[in-house]
Structures are given as C-alpha cells and as structure tokens.
C-alpha positions as CSV (number, residue, x, y, z in Angstrom):
1,X,14.0,16.8,-22.0
2,X,16.4,18.3,-19.7
3,X,19.9,18.8,-20.9
4,X,23.0,17.5,-19.1
5,X,23.6,21.0,-17.8
6,X,20.1,21.1,-16.7
7,X,20.4,18.0,-14.9
8,X,23.7,19.3,-13.2
9,X,21.5,22.2,-11.8
10,X,18.8,20.2,-10.8
11,X,21.2,18.0,-8.9
12,X,22.6,21.1,-7.1
13,X,25.9,21.2,-9.2
14,X,26.8,24.5,-11.5
15,X,29.1,24.5,-14.5
16,X,32.3,25.1,-12.3
17,X,31.2,22.0,-10.3
18,X,30.1,24.0,-7.1
19,X,27.2,22.5,-5.5
20,X,24.3,25.3,-4.6
21,X,20.9,24.8,-3.6
22,X,18.3,24.1,-6.4
23,X,14.8,23.0,-6.9
24,X,14.1,19.2,-6.7
25,X,15.0,17.3,-10.1
26,X,12.0,16.3,-12.2
27,X,11.5,12.6,-12.2
28,X,10.9,10.4,-15.3
29,X,7.5,9.7,-14.0
30,X,6.9,13.5,-13.5
31,X,7.8,14.1,-17.4
32,X,5.6,11.0,-18.3
33,X,2.6,12.5,-16.4
34,X,3.0,16.1,-17.7
35,X,3.7,15.0,-21.4
36,X,0.4,13.0,-21.4
37,X,-1.8,15.2,-19.4
38,X,-4.0,16.6,-22.2
39,X,-4.7,13.0,-23.8
40,X,-5.0,11.7,-20.3
41,X,-7.8,14.1,-19.7
42,X,-9.4,13.1,-22.8
43,X,-9.1,9.5,-22.0
44,X,-10.8,10.0,-18.7
45,X,-13.7,11.8,-20.2
46,X,-14.0,9.0,-22.8
47,X,-14.0,6.2,-20.2
48,X,-16.3,8.0,-17.8
49,X,-18.8,8.2,-20.6
50,X,-18.5,4.7,-21.7
51,X,-18.4,3.4,-18.1
52,X,-21.9,4.7,-17.5
53,X,-23.3,2.4,-19.9
54,X,-20.8,-0.4,-19.5
55,X,-22.1,-0.9,-15.9
56,X,-25.6,-1.5,-16.8
57,X,-24.8,-5.0,-18.3
58,X,-22.7,-7.6,-16.6
59,X,-22.0,-9.3,-20.2
60,X,-20.9,-5.5,-21.4
61,X,-18.4,-5.0,-18.5
62,X,-17.1,-8.6,-19.2
63,X,-16.6,-7.6,-22.8
64,X,-14.7,-4.2,-21.6
65,X,-12.5,-6.4,-19.6
66,X,-11.8,-8.6,-22.6
67,X,-10.5,-5.6,-24.5
68,X,-7.8,-4.8,-21.6
69,X,-6.8,-8.5,-20.7
70,X,-4.6,-9.1,-23.6
71,X,-2.9,-5.8,-23.2
72,X,-2.0,-6.6,-19.4
73,X,-1.0,-10.1,-20.3
74,X,1.3,-9.0,-23.2
75,X,3.0,-6.5,-20.8
76,X,3.7,-9.1,-18.3
77,X,4.9,-11.5,-20.8
78,X,7.2,-9.1,-22.2
79,X,8.5,-8.1,-18.6
80,X,9.1,-11.9,-18.4
81,X,10.9,-12.3,-21.7
82,X,13.0,-9.2,-21.3
83,X,14.0,-10.0,-17.4
84,X,17.8,-10.0,-18.6
85,X,17.2,-6.5,-20.2
86,X,19.2,-3.6,-18.3
87,X,16.4,-1.5,-17.7
88,X,13.4,-3.8,-17.8
89,X,15.2,-6.6,-15.6
90,X,14.8,-3.9,-12.9
91,X,11.3,-4.2,-12.8
92,X,11.0,-8.0,-13.0
93,X,11.3,-8.5,-9.0
94,X,8.1,-6.5,-8.7
95,X,6.2,-8.3,-11.3
96,X,4.4,-10.9,-9.3
97,X,2.9,-8.1,-7.1
98,X,1.8,-6.2,-10.3
99,X,0.3,-8.8,-12.2
100,X,-3.0,-8.0,-13.4
101,X,-4.0,-10.4,-16.3
102,X,-4.9,-13.6,-14.2
103,X,-7.4,-11.3,-12.2
104,X,-8.9,-10.1,-15.7
105,X,-9.1,-13.8,-16.8
106,X,-11.0,-14.7,-13.7
107,X,-13.4,-11.7,-14.1
108,X,-14.0,-12.4,-17.6
109,X,-14.9,-16.0,-16.5
110,X,-17.2,-14.8,-14.0
111,X,-19.2,-12.4,-16.3
112,X,-19.0,-14.3,-20.0
113,X,-20.1,-17.5,-21.1
114,X,-17.5,-20.0,-22.4
115,X,-18.7,-19.6,-25.9
116,X,-18.5,-15.6,-25.7
117,X,-14.8,-15.8,-24.2
118,X,-13.8,-18.1,-27.2
119,X,-15.2,-15.7,-29.5
120,X,-13.4,-12.7,-28.0
121,X,-10.1,-14.7,-27.9
122,X,-10.4,-15.5,-31.5
123,X,-11.1,-11.7,-32.4
124,X,-7.8,-11.0,-30.9
125,X,-5.9,-14.0,-32.4
126,X,-7.4,-13.0,-35.9
127,X,-6.7,-9.5,-35.5
128,X,-10.2,-8.4,-36.1
129,X,-9.4,-5.5,-33.5
130,X,-6.5,-3.9,-35.4
131,X,-5.5,-1.7,-32.2
132,X,-4.9,-4.8,-30.2
133,X,-3.5,-6.8,-33.2
134,X,-0.7,-3.8,-33.7
135,X,0.1,-4.1,-30.0
136,X,0.0,-7.8,-29.6
137,X,2.6,-8.5,-32.7
138,X,5.2,-7.5,-30.1
139,X,6.2,-4.3,-32.1
140,X,7.7,-2.9,-28.9
141,X,9.3,-6.1,-27.7
142,X,11.0,-6.9,-30.9
143,X,12.0,-3.3,-32.0
144,X,12.5,-1.1,-28.7
145,X,11.9,-3.1,-25.6
146,X,12.4,-0.3,-23.3
147,X,9.3,1.5,-24.4
148,X,7.3,-1.0,-22.5
149,X,8.2,1.0,-19.4
150,X,5.7,3.7,-20.6
151,X,3.0,1.0,-20.8
152,X,4.1,-0.3,-17.3
153,X,3.7,3.1,-15.9
154,X,0.6,4.2,-17.2
155,X,-1.3,1.0,-17.4
156,X,-0.5,0.0,-14.0
157,X,-0.4,3.4,-12.1
158,X,-4.0,3.8,-13.2
159,X,-5.5,0.4,-11.9
160,X,-3.1,0.7,-8.5
161,X,-4.1,4.2,-7.7
162,X,-7.8,4.4,-8.7
163,X,-8.6,0.4,-8.7
164,X,-10.3,0.3,-5.1
165,X,-12.7,3.2,-6.1
166,X,-13.6,1.4,-9.3
167,X,-13.9,-1.8,-7.6
168,X,-16.4,-0.2,-5.0
169,X,-18.4,1.7,-8.2
170,X,-18.5,-1.9,-10.1
171,X,-19.8,-4.1,-6.9
172,X,-22.6,-1.4,-6.2
173,X,-23.5,-1.1,-10.1
174,X,-23.6,-4.7,-10.7
175,X,-25.0,-5.8,-7.3
176,X,-22.1,-7.7,-6.2
177,X,-21.2,-8.5,-2.8
178,X,-18.8,-6.4,-1.1
179,X,-17.5,-9.2,1.1
180,X,-16.3,-11.2,-2.0
181,X,-13.7,-10.8,-4.7
182,X,-15.9,-12.4,-7.2
183,X,-16.1,-10.3,-10.5
184,X,-13.5,-7.8,-9.1
185,X,-10.4,-9.8,-9.3
186,X,-8.6,-7.6,-11.4
187,X,-8.5,-4.9,-8.6
188,X,-7.2,-7.2,-6.1
189,X,-3.6,-8.1,-4.8
190,X,-2.1,-11.6,-5.3
191,X,-0.5,-10.9,-1.9
192,X,-3.4,-9.4,0.6
193,X,-0.8,-8.1,2.8
194,X,0.5,-5.7,0.5
195,X,-1.6,-2.6,-0.3
196,X,-1.8,-1.2,-3.9
197,X,-0.3,2.0,-2.8
198,X,2.7,0.2,-1.7
199,X,3.1,-1.6,-5.2
200,X,2.7,1.9,-6.7
201,X,5.5,3.5,-4.6
202,X,7.9,0.7,-5.4
203,X,7.2,0.8,-9.1
204,X,7.9,4.8,-9.1
205,X,11.0,4.3,-7.1
206,X,12.3,1.8,-9.6
207,X,11.3,3.9,-12.7
208,X,12.9,7.1,-11.1
209,X,15.8,5.9,-9.3
210,X,16.9,2.6,-10.7
211,X,16.0,2.8,-14.2
212,X,16.2,6.5,-15.1
213,X,20.1,6.8,-14.1
214,X,20.7,3.8,-16.7
215,X,18.9,5.4,-19.8
216,X,20.3,7.7,-22.3
217,X,18.8,11.0,-22.9
218,X,17.5,9.5,-26.3
219,X,15.8,6.5,-24.4
220,X,14.5,8.8,-21.7
221,X,12.7,11.0,-24.4
222,X,11.3,8.1,-26.5
223,X,10.0,6.6,-23.2
224,X,8.3,9.9,-22.3
225,X,6.8,10.3,-25.8
226,X,5.4,6.7,-25.9
227,X,3.4,7.5,-22.8
228,X,1.2,9.9,-24.9
229,X,0.8,7.0,-27.5
230,X,-0.3,4.6,-24.5
231,X,-3.5,6.7,-24.1
232,X,-4.0,6.9,-27.8
233,X,-4.0,3.2,-28.0
234,X,-6.4,3.0,-24.9
235,X,-8.9,5.5,-26.3
236,X,-8.9,3.6,-29.5
237,X,-9.6,0.1,-27.5
238,X,-12.4,1.7,-25.7
239,X,-13.9,3.2,-29.0
240,X,-14.4,-0.4,-30.3
241,X,-16.6,-1.4,-27.7
242,X,-19.6,0.1,-29.4
243,X,-19.4,-2.6,-32.2
244,X,-20.4,-5.6,-29.7
245,X,-23.8,-7.2,-29.4
246,X,-23.8,-6.6,-25.5
247,X,-23.2,-2.9,-26.3
248,X,-26.4,-2.7,-28.8
249,X,-28.6,-4.6,-26.1
250,X,-27.6,-2.2,-23.2
251,X,-28.0,0.7,-25.4
252,X,-31.4,-0.6,-26.3
253,X,-32.4,-1.2,-22.6
254,X,-31.0,2.2,-21.8
255,X,-32.9,4.0,-24.5
256,X,-36.2,2.2,-23.2
257,X,-35.8,3.2,-19.7
258,X,-35.0,6.7,-20.5
259,X,-37.6,6.7,-23.4
260,X,-40.6,5.8,-21.3
261,X,-40.5,8.5,-19.0
262,X,-39.6,11.0,-21.7
263,X,-42.8,9.8,-23.7
264,X,-44.9,10.1,-20.7
265,X,-43.4,13.6,-20.1
266,X,-44.1,14.6,-23.7
267,X,-47.8,13.4,-23.5
268,X,-48.1,15.4,-20.0
269,X,-46.9,18.5,-21.8
270,X,-48.9,17.8,-25.0
271,X,-52.0,17.6,-22.8
272,X,-51.3,20.4,-20.9
273,X,-50.6,22.5,-24.0
274,X,-53.9,21.4,-25.8
275,X,-55.8,22.1,-22.3
276,X,-54.5,25.4,-22.0
277,X,-55.0,26.3,-25.6
278,X,-58.7,25.1,-25.3
279,X,-59.2,27.0,-21.9
280,X,-57.8,30.1,-23.3
281,X,-59.9,30.0,-26.4
282,X,-63.0,29.4,-24.2
283,X,-62.1,32.1,-21.8
284,X,-61.5,34.7,-24.6
285,X,-64.8,33.9,-26.5
286,X,-66.9,33.9,-23.4
287,X,-65.5,37.5,-22.7
288,X,-66.3,38.4,-26.1
289,X,-69.9,36.8,-25.7
290,X,-70.2,38.8,-22.4
291,X,-69.6,42.2,-24.0
292,X,-71.6,41.9,-27.0
293,X,-74.3,44.0,-26.9
294,X,-78.3,43.0,-27.3
C-alpha cells in the first residue's frame, strides 16, 4: 500500500510541493489484480479442469451455475441495501447494467428441473454448503460493507471481460443455438446496446477515480486484501461441485467414453505382445532346429 508521500510522488508532487514528472499512479484495481495474481492463477487452473467435465452435461452445468447464483444475487442485494453508503453508493447507478443474478436464474431454469432447483435452493438456505452460508450470512454487509467492492471488481470483471468467450464455448459444448440467448443468459447484457467492455470500463473508472479518493488508507488496503479472499471462496465453491449426483453421472459417462478406447488399446497391445513373443519363440527354435546336426 502506498504511503501518502508515495502518493504525492505518483501525482508528481515532491516533498516541498514542487511538481515534477513521475510514473503513472497505481490504481486501486491495479493493486487488487496484482495482490491476487497467484491465487487467481490457481483459480484459473482449477476452473479449467472442472469446466472440461462440467460442459459434458447440461444438468451439471446448471448445478455449477447454481453455486454462483447466490453470490451474484447477494452482491447485488448489498449494493441495493447500501446505496446510501459513501463508497458503495457510487457503484449503485451502474447496478442495472451490471446485474447478473436474473440471467443466472433463467439459465438454471433452462438446465435444471423445478425439483432440482428447489433442492439446490434448500441446500443454500439450510447452510449445507458452508462456503455459501458464510457469505450469505451478510458478514461483509453487516461488519464492513466497503469490502463488497473487492467482490464487485473480481466477480464482475471476470464475467464482463471473458463472458463472451465462455458463452461461445458453452454454446458449442452443449449444442446450443448461436442465434439464441437460451442457456447463456448470465453472459447477456440487459441493455443490448451496451457492450460488456463498456460496463467494465465504467466500473473500473468508478472504483479508481470516484471511490478510491474517498477511502482511507486502511480501507484501501482492506479492499485489496479482500480480493485474495474472493478467489479463496470461489475456489472452495468450485471444489464442492464434485459432491453432486450430476457430477458422479458425468464422471461415469466420461470414464466410460475414455475407458472403452483404452481397453481396446490394451487388448491390442496385449495381443501384439503375445503374438510377438510367440513368433520370436518359433523363430529362435526354428533356427536352433536348422543348425542341429544329423
């Protein structure tokens, strides 16, 4: 975290008040991104591994969406609840363009039966997923609302920056129509005239220019530190998906698709080895027979 003196240097002002050329100031989002780089990389690897199997089953993909639906819904509720807050209130005018929860819900309805959605809702409400429960108890909302800014940046930056690529991957993997938003609503903008990158740019501008200047140094550092916690929680959520029935079904199907060719290869190798051993044995003994005397 930069000291006040360092901030003066970044702004071009030296200790005696003179202005001199200096490198550009580090922004709040730059600091959050840098502080979370290692765990972000770990999260990317984990998600890529899980995504390969998740996209083999519409039901499993629906359950994966159900893990994160309550997170986005709660973030949006907290922004709404604290719209009068000094810092969070500055993000409120962008909320309608940022909203993801309604899209997540529509996608869950597309992939999951009504009974399964009810089961998943009850799991969250009963606290069976302790990672979700911890977040949904409004720890941040009640104890330190300003920390929600770390969740806003990291959760929404990911879906705004990479959402269109993931959308195309999902459509191709699950055989969805490219001309329809069915099944990929969580990646769609409520206002079709506004591109995701525009919302991303506005969000960063609000964080770096409107909010950062109102934060104390202590608040600033807590927001940066909480960014690491965002990924820790996300990783814990992603790891819970292997406990579902849909995961087990998809795993068995995947193993079957992989195992059958592997068995065929093993049988071929075994047969070839047996033939080679037999042929070599016959060749050796034939030579021995040919060289035997009368």
